[in-house]
C-alpha positions in Angstrom: 64.0 -165.2 60.4 65.8 -162.7 57.9 64.2 -161.5 55.2 66.6 -162.5 52.6 67.0 -166.1 54.0 63.0 -165.8 53.9 63.2 -164.6 50.0 65.7 -166.9 49.4 63.8 -169.8 50.4 60.5 -168.9 48.7 62.6 -168.4 45.7 63.3 -172.7 46.0 60.0 -173.5 46.8 58.7 -171.7 43.9 61.2 -173.3 41.8 60.8 -176.8 42.8 56.8 -176.4 42.5 57.3 -175.1 39.0 60.2 -178.1 38.0 57.2 -180.6 39.6 54.6 -178.8 37.3 56.7 -179.2 34.5 57.4 -182.3 34.7 53.7 -183.5 35.3 53.2 -182.1 32.3 56.4 -183.4 30.0 54.8 -186.9 31.5 51.4 -185.7 30.8 52.5 -184.7 27.1 54.8 -187.4 26.1 52.7 -188.7 23.6 52.6 -186.4 21.6 54.9 -185.3 18.3 56.6 -182.6 19.9 57.4 -184.4 23.4 57.7 -187.6 22.4 61.8 -187.4 21.3 62.6 -185.7 24.3 60.7 -188.2 27.1 62.3 -191.5 24.8 65.5 -190.5 25.2 68.6 -192.5 27.8 67.7 -190.0 30.4 63.8 -188.4 30.2 63.1 -184.7 30.5 60.5 -185.5 33.0 63.2 -187.2 35.1 65.6 -184.2 34.5 62.3 -181.6 36.1 62.0 -183.8 39.2 65.4 -184.3 39.7 65.8 -180.3 40.2 62.1 -179.8 41.9 64.0 -182.4 44.4 67.2 -180.2 44.4 65.3 -176.9 45.0 63.1 -178.6 47.6 66.4 -179.4 49.4 67.9 -176.2 49.2 64.6 -174.9 50.7 64.6 -177.0 53.5 68.4 -176.3 54.4 67.6 -172.8 54.1 65.6 -173.2 57.7 66.9 -171.4 60.9 67.3 -174.4 63.3 63.9 -175.6 64.5 64.5 -174.6 68.2 64.6 -171.0 67.4 60.9 -170.8 65.5 58.3 -168.8 67.9 55.5 -172.4 67.5 58.1 -174.8 69.4 58.4 -171.8 72.3 54.8 -171.5 72.8 54.3 -175.1 73.0 57.0 -175.4 75.7 55.6 -172.9 77.5 52.2 -174.9 77.3 54.0 -177.9 78.6 55.4 -175.9 81.5 51.7 -174.5 82.2 50.3 -178.1 82.0 53.0 -180.0 84.5 52.6 -176.6 87.0 48.6 -176.8 86.8 49.1 -180.2 87.8 47.5 -180.8 91.3 50.0 -182.2 94.0 48.7 -185.5 95.8 48.5 -183.0 99.5 45.5 -180.9 96.9 43.9 -184.0 95.5 43.1 -185.4 99.3 41.9 -182.0 100.3 39.4 -181.6 97.7 37.7 -185.0 98.1 
């Protein structure tokens, strides 16, 4: 994965985490005099922050490369091929018995 794309993905993930924590903080502080007017409106502040978090997480997912190009999947495919090739044929099974 290119470094620029990785940095952009990390940035979106960080924004998503911060917006999620901010949303939870606003929900917990919603009964205080300072936050109450912002939370008890037609569209609450916690919902706005949660919506931004969802959009940031979606943007981070869109920054991912194709899943088949990841080295993890290549290693899994090689292991599956080795398992298939290591299985004995019926002739060898008869010889071992």
